[in-house]
C-alpha positions as CSV (number, residue, x, y, z in Angstrom):
1,M,228.6,44.9,70.5
2,P,225.4,47.4,70.8
3,T,224.3,47.6,74.6
4,E,220.9,48.7,75.4
5,R,220.5,50.0,78.8
6,F,217.0,50.1,80.7
7,Q,215.1,49.3,83.6
8,F,212.5,46.8,84.4
9,T,210.4,46.4,87.6
10,G,211.9,43.4,89.7
11,E,210.4,41.6,92.8
12,G,209.0,43.9,95.6
13,G,208.4,46.4,92.8
14,H,211.9,47.9,92.6
15,Q,213.3,48.9,89.5
16,L,216.4,47.1,88.3
17,A,219.3,48.3,86.0
18,A,219.7,45.9,82.9
19,A,222.2,45.6,80.0
20,L,220.9,44.0,76.9
21,D,224.1,43.2,74.9
22,K,223.1,42.7,71.1
23,P,225.0,41.1,68.0
24,D,225.6,43.4,65.2
25,G,224.0,41.2,62.8
26,A,220.6,38.6,63.4
27,I,219.8,37.6,66.9
28,Q,219.9,33.9,67.0
29,A,218.8,33.3,70.7
30,Y,218.5,35.4,74.0
31,A,220.5,34.5,77.0
32,L,219.9,35.6,80.8
33,F,223.0,36.1,82.6
34,A,222.9,35.9,86.7
35,H,226.2,37.1,88.3
36,C,227.9,36.2,91.5
37,F,227.1,37.0,95.1
38,T,227.4,41.0,95.5
39,C,228.6,41.3,92.1
40,G,226.9,43.2,89.5
41,K,225.9,43.3,85.8
42,D,229.2,44.9,84.7
43,V,231.3,42.7,86.5
44,L,234.6,41.7,84.1
45,A,233.3,38.2,83.7
46,A,230.0,38.9,82.8
47,K,230.9,41.6,80.2
48,R,233.5,39.3,78.4
49,I,230.9,36.6,78.3
50,A,228.3,38.4,77.0
51,T,230.5,40.2,74.5
52,A,231.8,36.8,73.2
53,L,228.5,35.5,73.1
54,T,227.4,38.5,70.9
55,A,229.9,37.5,68.4
56,R,228.0,34.0,68.0
57,G,224.7,35.8,67.4
58,I,223.3,35.4,71.1
59,A,222.0,38.4,72.6
60,V,222.8,38.6,76.8
61,L,220.6,40.2,79.2
62,R,222.5,41.0,82.3
63,F,221.3,43.0,85.5
64,D,222.0,44.2,88.8
65,F,220.0,42.2,91.5
66,T,217.9,44.2,93.9
67,G,220.4,46.7,96.0
68,L,223.2,45.9,94.0
69,G,224.7,48.3,91.4
70,S,222.5,50.9,89.7
71,S,219.3,49.0,90.8
72,E,217.1,50.2,93.4
73,G,216.3,48.6,96.8
74,D,218.2,47.3,99.7
75,F,220.5,44.9,99.6
76,A,219.8,44.0,103.0
77,N,216.4,42.9,102.4
78,S,217.0,40.9,99.5
79,T,217.2,37.0,99.8
80,F,218.1,34.1,97.6
81,T,214.5,33.9,96.9
82,S,214.1,37.3,95.9
83,N,216.8,36.8,93.7
84,V,215.1,33.8,92.0
85,A,212.2,35.9,91.7
86,D,214.2,38.9,90.0
87,L,215.3,36.3,87.4
88,V,212.0,35.4,86.7
89,H,210.9,39.2,86.2
90,A,214.0,39.8,83.9
91,A,212.9,36.8,81.9
92,D,209.3,38.0,81.7
93,H,210.3,41.5,80.8
94,L,212.4,39.8,77.6
95,R,209.3,37.6,76.9
96,E,207.0,40.7,76.9
97,T,209.1,43.3,75.0
98,R,211.3,41.0,72.8
99,T,211.7,36.9,72.9
100,A,212.0,35.1,75.6
101,P,215.3,33.7,76.8
102,T,216.1,30.0,75.6
103,I,219.5,30.1,77.1
104,L,220.3,30.4,81.0
105,I,223.4,31.3,82.4
106,G,224.5,31.8,86.1
107,H,227.9,32.5,87.7
108,S,228.6,31.5,91.0
109,L,225.8,32.1,93.6
110,G,224.0,33.3,90.1
111,G,224.5,29.5,89.1
112,A,222.4,28.2,92.0
113,A,219.9,30.9,91.3
114,I,219.5,30.2,87.5
115,L,219.1,26.3,88.6
116,A,216.3,27.2,91.1
117,A,214.6,30.0,88.7
118,A,214.7,27.4,85.6
119,S,211.6,25.7,86.3
120,Q,209.7,29.1,86.2
121,I,211.3,30.2,82.8
122,P,209.1,27.5,80.7
123,D,210.9,29.1,77.4
124,A,214.4,28.3,78.3
125,K,215.8,25.2,77.0
126,A,219.5,25.3,78.1
127,V,221.0,25.9,81.3
128,V,224.5,26.8,82.1
129,T,226.2,27.2,85.6
130,I,229.6,28.2,85.7
131,A,231.6,27.7,89.3
132,A,228.2,27.3,90.9
133,P,227.5,25.9,94.6
134,S,225.3,23.1,95.0
135,D,223.8,24.6,98.3
136,P,223.1,28.3,98.3
137,G,224.2,28.1,102.1
138,H,227.7,28.1,100.7
139,V,228.0,31.7,100.5
140,T,227.9,31.8,104.3
141,H,231.9,30.8,104.6
142,F,232.3,34.6,103.5
143,F,231.2,35.6,106.7
144,K,231.4,32.5,108.9
145,D,232.9,34.4,111.9
146,R,229.7,36.7,112.1
147,I,227.0,34.1,111.7
148,E,226.4,34.1,115.4
149,D,226.1,37.9,115.5
150,I,223.7,37.9,112.8
151,R,221.5,35.4,114.5
152,A,221.9,37.3,117.6
153,Q,221.4,40.8,116.3
154,G,219.2,40.2,113.4
155,K,221.3,42.6,111.3
156,V,225.1,43.0,110.9
157,E,227.6,44.7,108.5
158,V,230.0,42.4,107.0
159,Q,232.9,42.8,104.6
160,L,232.7,41.1,101.3
161,A,235.3,41.5,98.5
162,G,236.8,44.6,100.5
163,R,233.2,46.4,100.3
164,P,230.5,46.5,103.5
165,F,227.1,44.7,103.1
166,H,224.5,44.2,106.0
167,I,223.3,40.8,106.2
168,K,219.9,39.7,107.9
169,R,218.8,36.6,109.7
170,E,216.2,36.7,107.3
171,F,219.1,35.9,104.5
172,L,220.4,33.0,106.6
173,D,217.0,31.3,107.1
174,D,216.1,31.4,103.6
175,I,219.0,30.1,102.0
176,A,219.1,27.1,104.8
177,G,215.5,26.4,103.6
178,H,216.5,25.9,99.9
179,G,216.8,22.3,98.8
180,L,218.6,23.1,95.6
181,M,219.3,19.6,94.4
182,A,215.6,18.8,94.2
183,H,215.3,21.6,91.6
184,V,218.3,20.0,89.7
185,A,216.6,16.6,89.5
186,K,213.5,17.8,87.9
187,L,215.3,20.4,85.8
188,H,214.0,18.8,82.4
189,K,216.3,20.6,80.6
190,A,219.7,20.3,79.1
191,L,222.3,21.3,81.7
192,L,226.0,22.5,81.0
193,I,228.1,22.5,84.3
194,M,231.5,24.6,83.8
195,H,233.9,24.5,86.7
196,S,237.5,24.8,87.7
197,P,239.4,21.9,89.4
198,T,241.4,24.5,91.0
199,D,238.6,26.8,92.0
200,D,239.6,27.8,95.7
201,T,236.3,29.7,96.4
202,V,233.6,27.2,95.5
203,G,235.1,23.8,95.3
204,I,234.9,21.5,92.4
205,D,232.9,19.0,94.5
206,N,229.9,20.9,94.3
207,A,229.9,20.3,90.4
208,T,229.9,16.8,91.1
209,N,227.0,17.2,93.3
210,I,225.2,19.3,90.7
211,F,226.3,16.5,87.9
212,I,224.9,13.6,90.0
213,A,221.7,15.3,90.7
214,A,220.8,16.3,87.3
215,K,219.2,14.1,84.8
216,H,220.4,13.7,81.0
217,P,220.8,15.6,79.1
218,K,223.6,16.6,81.0
219,S,227.6,17.8,80.4
220,F,230.6,18.8,82.1
221,V,233.4,20.9,81.2
222,S,236.7,21.4,83.1
223,L,237.8,25.0,83.3
224,A,241.3,23.9,84.2
225,G,243.6,26.8,85.2
226,A,240.7,29.3,85.6
227,D,240.0,31.2,88.8
228,H,236.6,31.9,90.3
229,L,235.9,35.0,89.0
230,L,237.4,34.1,85.7
231,S,239.7,36.7,85.7
232,S,241.7,36.0,82.5
233,K,240.0,37.2,79.4
234,R,241.1,33.9,77.8
235,D,239.0,31.9,80.3
236,S,235.7,34.0,79.9
237,T,236.1,33.8,76.0
238,Y,236.7,30.1,76.2
239,V,233.5,29.8,78.5
240,A,231.4,31.6,75.7
241,D,232.7,29.7,72.9
242,V,231.8,26.4,74.6
243,I,228.3,27.8,75.7
244,A,227.5,28.9,72.4
245,A,228.6,25.6,70.3
246,W,226.8,23.5,72.9
247,A,223.7,25.3,73.1
248,E,223.2,24.9,69.3
249,R,222.0,21.4,69.9
250,Y,219.2,22.3,72.3
251,V,218.4,25.8,71.0
252,E,216.3,26.4,67.8
253,P,217.6,29.6,66.0
254,L,215.1,32.6,65.9
255,Q,213.0,33.0,62.8
256,A,213.9,36.1,61.0
257,A,211.0,38.6,61.5
258,P,209.0,39.7,58.3
259,T,210.0,42.5,56.4
260,A,206.9,44.1,56.6
261,E,204.1,43.8,59.3
262,L,200.6,44.6,58.3
263,V,199.2,44.8,61.9
264,P,199.9,47.9,63.6
265,R,201.9,47.1,66.9
266,N,201.0,48.4,70.2
267,V,203.4,51.2,72.2
268,V,203.5,51.1,75.7
269,V,204.7,53.9,77.7
270,R,205.6,53.1,81.3
271,E,207.1,55.5,84.0
272,T,210.4,54.0,85.4
273,R,210.2,56.2,88.5
274,A,214.2,56.7,88.0
275,G,213.5,60.2,87.4
276,K,210.5,62.6,87.6
277,F,209.6,62.3,83.6
278,Q,211.6,59.2,82.7
279,Q,209.4,56.4,80.5
280,T,210.3,53.3,78.9
281,V,208.7,53.3,75.4
282,T,208.2,49.7,74.3
283,T,206.9,48.7,70.7
284,G,207.6,44.7,69.6
285,A,211.1,44.0,70.2
286,H,212.2,47.6,70.8
287,Q,212.6,49.7,73.9
288,M,213.7,53.4,74.2
289,L,213.6,55.9,76.8
290,A,211.6,59.0,76.8
291,D,212.6,62.2,79.0
292,E,212.3,65.8,79.2
293,P,215.4,67.9,79.4
294,V,217.3,69.0,82.3
295,A,215.9,72.8,82.1
296,A,212.3,71.0,82.3
297,G,213.0,69.2,85.3
298,G,214.1,65.9,83.4
299,Q,217.3,64.1,83.1
300,D,217.6,64.3,79.3
301,S,218.2,60.5,79.6
302,G,216.2,60.3,76.2
303,P,214.1,61.9,73.4
304,G,210.9,64.2,74.8
305,P,207.6,63.8,73.7
306,Y,207.7,66.0,70.7
307,D,211.2,64.5,69.6
308,F,209.4,61.2,69.3
309,V,206.8,63.0,67.1
310,L,209.3,64.9,64.7
311,A,211.0,61.4,64.6
312,G,208.2,59.4,63.4
313,L,207.7,62.3,60.7
314,G,211.3,62.4,59.6
315,A,211.6,58.4,59.3
316,C,208.2,58.4,57.3
317,T,209.1,61.1,55.1
318,S,212.3,59.7,54.1
319,M,210.9,56.0,54.0
320,T,208.2,57.0,51.4
321,M,210.6,59.1,49.2
322,R,212.9,56.0,49.2
323,M,210.0,53.8,48.3
324,Y,209.0,56.1,45.2
325,A,212.7,56.6,44.2
326,D,213.0,52.6,44.1
327,R,209.8,52.1,42.3
328,K,210.7,54.9,39.5
329,S,214.3,53.9,39.5
330,L,215.6,57.4,40.5
331,P,219.1,57.8,41.1
332,L,218.7,58.9,44.8
333,D,221.7,58.4,47.0
334,R,220.7,59.6,50.5
335,V,217.6,61.4,52.1
336,T,218.2,63.4,55.2
337,V,215.2,65.3,57.0
338,T,216.0,67.8,59.7
339,L,213.0,68.9,61.6
340,K,211.8,71.3,64.6
341,H,208.9,71.8,66.5
342,S,207.6,75.5,67.6
343,K,204.6,77.2,68.6
344,I,203.6,80.4,66.2
345,H,200.9,83.2,66.5
346,A,197.9,82.2,64.5
347,E,197.9,85.4,62.9
348,D,201.3,84.9,61.4
349,C,199.9,82.2,59.4
350,V,198.1,83.5,56.4
351,E,197.1,80.1,54.8
352,C,195.9,78.7,58.3
353,E,192.1,78.6,59.1
354,T,192.6,79.3,63.1
355,R,193.3,83.2,63.2
356,V,193.5,83.7,67.1
357,G,195.7,82.2,69.4
358,M,198.8,79.8,69.2
359,L,199.5,77.3,66.7
360,D,201.7,74.2,66.3
361,Q,204.3,74.6,63.4
362,I,206.6,71.9,62.2
363,D,209.8,73.0,60.3
364,R,211.0,69.9,57.7
365,L,214.1,70.6,56.1
366,I,214.7,67.8,53.2
367,S,218.3,67.3,51.8
368,I,218.3,64.7,48.6
369,E,221.6,63.4,47.5
370,G,221.9,61.8,44.3
371,A,222.3,62.8,40.6
372,L,218.7,63.9,40.1
373,D,217.4,66.4,37.5
374,A,215.1,69.5,38.7
375,D,211.8,67.5,37.9
376,Q,212.6,64.4,39.9
377,R,213.7,66.4,42.7
378,K,210.6,68.2,42.4
379,R,208.7,65.2,42.3
380,L,210.4,63.7,45.3
381,M,209.5,66.7,47.0
382,E,205.7,66.5,46.6
383,I,205.9,62.8,47.5
384,A,207.4,63.8,50.6
385,D,204.1,65.4,51.9
386,K,202.0,61.8,50.8
387,C,204.1,60.1,53.7
388,P,201.2,58.6,56.0
389,V,202.5,60.2,59.3
390,H,202.3,63.4,57.7
391,R,198.8,63.0,56.5
392,T,198.0,61.8,60.2
393,L,199.7,64.9,61.6
394,T,197.5,67.2,59.0
395,S,194.0,65.8,59.5
396,E,191.5,65.0,61.8
397,V,192.8,62.5,64.7
398,R,190.5,60.7,67.0
399,I,192.0,59.6,70.2
400,V,190.0,57.4,72.4
401,T,191.2,57.1,76.3
402,K,189.8,54.5,78.6
403,A,191.0,53.3,82.0
404,A,192.8,50.2,82.3
405,E,190.8,47.6,83.8
């Protein structure tokens, strides 16, 4: 299961750490996963469910809410409302960079947040809750002996799952003001409720309340024998298998992308603010990190700007040679292109027009594998210089820069 890790901007401008688990083959649908209260995207249940869903062709985006895991922000300043907003931002990010999520999945309080966020994610067709409370205020039972202190002092440290967290009065006021069942009644999406009748953290009556409030189509699946956190791998795998089979009825599989695009795609580069130089590079459904080496003040979390230039030239070179070899039915097995960028003195370049100062030089080493004769190899090397990126780099290039409005 390939996992792509990146950041996106959440509520309040914080950078939220995300993981997109992708199938090895074609992606049939995108799902957005919301984890439990004070958990993180890498909690065992989330990882196991994501792994099982990718085996069924479903890509899963899971992320740390504000102030949790590797995400920026202070957990004490987060609320149920801000969690819902983070989910909407996550869906927006998928829509802008890949494809909008059509499946929404929430575990525990994440299930309540998914129900509240669903109306703001119009592309979603199927909503799944796992061990979700019917009232966000249910989480206060974890620190019920400190509620009066929180209201009196405004902010108190409590122990949740053996870890210290600060809870503010604003958090209590926020969850008290949420009428979740009103969201459920107006869901207008297919709903699958999954709950264990022996869940001693969030009782089965919560599932009953959600089911009664929801309109059809709605389904309930009992997770008999499972605990609240789905600690057993067998339980989490079962949950994922049921979700995938159930969602097929409501979610249309993605159409395969065309093999070639005639219209150039935009490349969007944006600072993550997670490091001095770190950037996200997005084009179409693809996202990468760009950075500088540690020696240059970066974190070396991704290729540098010149690395991307060399990658573009190398990929174009290899693709152009492959197209020519296939068209001419040449026995070309594999092309490997190794590139290096450096600065040289102009006077050291006999064939260059510039005679003073420094010049950029790209060294390109091409390895050709296959039962080719000398003439075929020579012709392929000539073709290498005809790749479009090579021509761009060696021709006059006009760059038009404007300020965004």
